[in-house]
C-alpha positions in Angstrom: 92.0 91.8 118.9 93.1 88.8 116.6 92.3 86.3 119.2 89.1 87.3 119.8 88.4 87.6 115.8 88.1 84.2 113.9 88.5 86.1 110.4 90.9 88.6 112.0 94.0 87.3 109.2 90.9 87.3 106.4 89.6 90.6 107.4 93.3 92.4 107.8 94.6 91.3 105.1 91.3 92.7 102.7 92.0 96.1 104.3 95.8 96.2 103.4 95.1 95.5 99.8 96.4 92.1 100.4 93.7 90.2 98.5 94.8 86.8 97.2 95.6 85.8 101.3 92.7 87.4 101.9 90.9 84.7 99.7 93.2 82.0 100.7 92.6 82.7 104.4 89.1 82.1 103.7 89.3 79.6 101.7 91.4 77.5 104.7 89.3 78.7 107.2 86.1 76.1 108.1 82.9 77.4 109.8 79.4 75.2 110.4 77.5 78.7 111.5 75.4 80.2 108.6 76.3 83.5 110.3 80.0 82.9 110.5 80.4 81.1 107.2 78.6 84.1 105.5 80.6 87.1 107.1 83.3 85.0 105.9 82.7 84.7 102.2 81.6 88.4 102.3 85.4 89.7 102.6 86.4 86.7 100.3 84.2 87.8 97.6 85.2 91.5 97.9 88.3 90.5 97.6 87.3 89.0 94.4 86.3 91.9 93.5 89.2 94.1 94.1 91.0 91.6 91.4 88.4 92.6 88.9 87.1 88.7 89.2 83.4 89.9 88.4 82.4 86.5 86.9 83.5 84.9 90.3 81.2 87.0 92.5 78.2 86.9 89.9 78.4 82.9 89.6 78.4 82.2 93.0 76.1 84.5 94.5 72.1 83.8 93.5 69.1 84.3 95.1 69.3 82.2 98.2 72.7 83.5 99.5 72.2 86.0 102.1 71.5 89.9 102.0 75.2 91.0 102.8 76.2 88.6 100.1 73.2 89.8 97.6 74.5 93.5 98.2 78.3 92.1 96.9 76.6 91.0 93.8 74.9 94.5 93.4 78.6 96.0 93.1 79.6 93.8 91.0 76.9 94.1 88.8 78.0 97.8 89.0 81.3 97.4 87.9 81.1 94.6 85.6 78.1 96.3 83.3 78.8 99.9 82.2 75.4 99.7 80.0 73.4 99.0 83.1 74.7 101.0 85.8 71.7 103.8 84.7 69.1 101.1 86.2 71.2 99.8 89.1 71.6 103.2 90.5 68.0 103.9 89.8 67.4 100.2 91.5 69.7 101.6 94.4 68.3 104.9 95.1 64.8 103.2 95.1 66.4 100.7 97.9 67.4 103.5 100.1 64.6 105.4 100.3 62.7 102.6 101.7 63.4 100.8 104.9 67.2 100.2 104.9 68.4 97.7 107.3 71.1 99.4 109.0 72.2 96.2 110.8 73.3 95.1 107.4 76.8 97.0 107.2 78.0 95.4 104.2 74.7 96.9 101.8 75.6 99.9 103.7 79.2 100.0 102.4 78.8 98.3 99.3 76.1 101.3 98.4 78.2 103.8 99.2 80.9 102.8 97.3 78.4 102.7 94.4 77.7 106.1 94.8 81.1 107.2 95.6 82.5 105.7 91.7 79.5 107.8 90.4 81.0 110.8 92.5 78.2 110.9 94.4 79.6 111.9 97.9 76.8 113.3 99.2 75.0 110.5 98.7 77.8 108.2 99.5 77.6 110.0 103.2 74.2 110.0 103.8 74.3 105.9 103.2 77.6 105.6 105.9 75.9 107.8 108.5 73.2 105.3 109.2 75.8 103.1 110.3 75.7 103.0 114.4 78.7 100.8 114.5 80.8 99.8 111.9 84.5 101.2 111.7 84.4 100.1 107.9 82.1 102.6 107.5 83.3 105.6 109.4 86.8 104.6 107.8 84.8 105.3 104.4 83.4 108.6 105.6 86.6 109.3 106.3 87.7 108.9 102.9 84.8 110.7 101.4 85.0 113.5 103.2 88.8 114.0 102.4 87.8 113.6 99.0 85.3 116.5 99.0 87.8 118.8 101.5 86.0 118.5 104.5 88.9 117.7 107.1 87.2 119.3 109.7 84.5 116.6 109.6 86.8 113.9 108.9 89.2 114.7 112.0 85.6 114.2 113.9 85.0 111.2 112.3 88.4 110.0 112.7 88.1 111.0 116.7 85.2 108.8 116.8 87.0 105.6 115.7 89.9 106.4 117.1 87.7 106.3 120.9 86.6 102.9 119.7 89.7 101.1 118.6 92.5 103.4 118.5 94.6 100.1 117.0 92.7 98.9 114.5 94.3 99.0 111.2 91.1 100.5 109.4 91.5 103.3 112.4 95.7 104.0 111.4 94.9 103.6 107.8 92.6 106.5 108.4 94.9 108.3 110.5 97.1 107.8 107.2 95.0 109.3 104.6 93.7 112.3 107.2 97.7 112.9 108.0 98.8 113.1 104.5 95.6 115.5 103.6 96.7 117.8 106.2 100.7 117.7 104.6 103.4 119.7 106.2 105.2 117.5 109.1 102.0 114.6 109.3 103.2 113.3 105.8 106.3 111.8 108.1 103.9 110.4 110.5 101.5 108.8 107.8 104.7 107.3 106.3 105.3 105.7 109.7 102.0 104.2 109.9 102.7 102.6 106.6 106.3 101.1 107.6 104.9 99.6 110.6 102.2 98.0 108.8 104.7 96.9 106.2 106.5 95.3 109.1 104.1 94.4 111.4 102.5 92.3 108.5 104.1 92.7 105.0 104.0 95.1 102.7 101.9 95.5 99.7 100.4 97.6 96.5 97.9 99.8 98.8 100.5 100.3 101.8 104.2 100.9 99.6 102.0 103.7 97.6 100.7 105.2 100.6 104.5 105.4 101.4 105.8 106.1 97.8 102.6 109.2 98.1 103.8 110.6 101.2 107.4 110.7 99.9 106.6 112.5 96.8 104.7 114.9 98.7 108.1 116.1 100.0 109.6 116.1 96.8 111.7 113.0 97.8 110.7 111.0 93.9 114.3 109.0 93.7 113.1 107.2 97.2 109.2 107.0 96.0 110.1 106.0 92.9 112.1 102.2 94.4 108.8 102.0 96.5 106.7 102.1 93.3 109.0 99.6 91.1 108.6 97.2 94.2 104.8 98.2 94.3 104.9 96.7 90.5 106.9 93.9 90.6 103.9 92.3 93.7 101.4 93.7 91.0 102.4 94.9 87.5 98.7 96.2 86.4 98.1 97.9 89.5 96.3 101.5 88.6 97.5 103.4 91.6 101.3 102.5 91.2 100.8 103.2 87.6 99.3 106.5 87.7 102.4 107.2 90.5 105.1 105.7 88.3 103.4 108.4 85.3 103.9 111.4 88.1 107.2 110.3 89.8 108.5 109.8 86.3 107.3 113.0 85.1 109.0 114.9 87.7 112.1 113.0 87.2 112.9 114.4 83.6 112.1 110.6 82.5 111.7 109.9 78.6 108.8 110.3 76.9 108.8 106.5 76.1 109.1 105.8 80.2 106.1 108.1 80.6 104.1 107.0 77.7 105.0 102.9 78.5 103.1 103.3 81.7 100.4 105.6 80.4 99.8 102.7 77.8 99.7 99.9 80.0 97.3 101.8 82.7 95.0 102.0 79.0 95.2 98.4 78.5 94.2 97.1 82.1 92.0 100.2 83.5 90.5 101.9 80.4 87.5 103.1 82.1 89.8 104.9 85.0 89.0 108.4 85.7 92.9 108.8 85.1 92.7 107.8 82.0 89.3 109.7 81.0 91.3 113.1 82.3 94.2 112.2 80.4 92.3 111.5 77.2 90.4 114.7 77.9 93.8 116.9 78.2 94.8 115.0 75.2 92.4 115.8 72.9 92.3 119.5 74.1 95.5 120.1 73.2 95.1 118.3 69.8 92.4 120.7 69.4 94.9 123.6 70.7 97.8 123.0 68.4 96.3 120.6 65.5 99.6 120.6 63.6 101.2 118.8 66.3 101.0 115.1 66.7 99.5 112.9 69.2 102.9 111.9 70.6 104.0 115.8 70.9 101.3 116.6 72.1 101.5 114.4 75.1 104.5 116.2 75.8 102.7 119.5 76.5 101.0 118.3 79.5 102.9 119.0 82.5 103.4 117.2 85.3 101.5 119.6 87.4 98.5 118.9 85.9 99.1 115.1 86.2 99.4 115.4 89.6 96.0 117.3 90.3 94.4 114.1 88.7 96.6 112.1 91.0 
């Protein structure tokens, strides 16, 4: 697979959450064919989006850029301009109601990502179902179906991915997500998938968080915390790492100061994250219910069970 795809390293780094390596490899890979250049740049700019470097995308992708890159710019507009999101979604709805180039899998992925962020999962699935051959669209379908607890449909989509390319990184990641949702003995299978990828490629916050989640669901919170600390060393502001550290610290009986430190860091770096919104809502409800208690005492009323439900 790597031998037949000139951008295997670029794509694989992106799928594994190794975004800076993806960018570095893309910048090192020189191509003259405009179509190949566009394919390379799609992953490079998506990696910049994953790093929240929206200005890079907005500055460099313009009206003369390829349709694939225009789709990435649309998603960058959505992520960076909260006030403009209703008009962006209206524009996207208009595009989806017309003639869509289903061969442009990047557009389908970006459109589905916007709907996913809006928690409009039905719309996301309708977009993704238009893809005829994109393994990445299929992987996002599995993710979305698991999000809405349609494990039965996710199993069918995963089977199609396995029939298309069982060894692909995306297929293996989708299998790990599916096993984590099923739980039980499948949790260990998911853990081994992540471990195999760490051994074969490199450890990333995405892979380490996957392993840590498997361990926490098995009650091995101490072991999970070690992996989360390793993930934090790689990216101190990764939101999934911080959320999992909040949950782990609650289960391990850490002091309020430790838990609150992670919460404050998450608020500072990702104040629009859905976890932050849900947490703030719970705090405000508790303050209204027990007005004599201060904010610090109120935080302690939030159980680890509630935190896990948000994850």
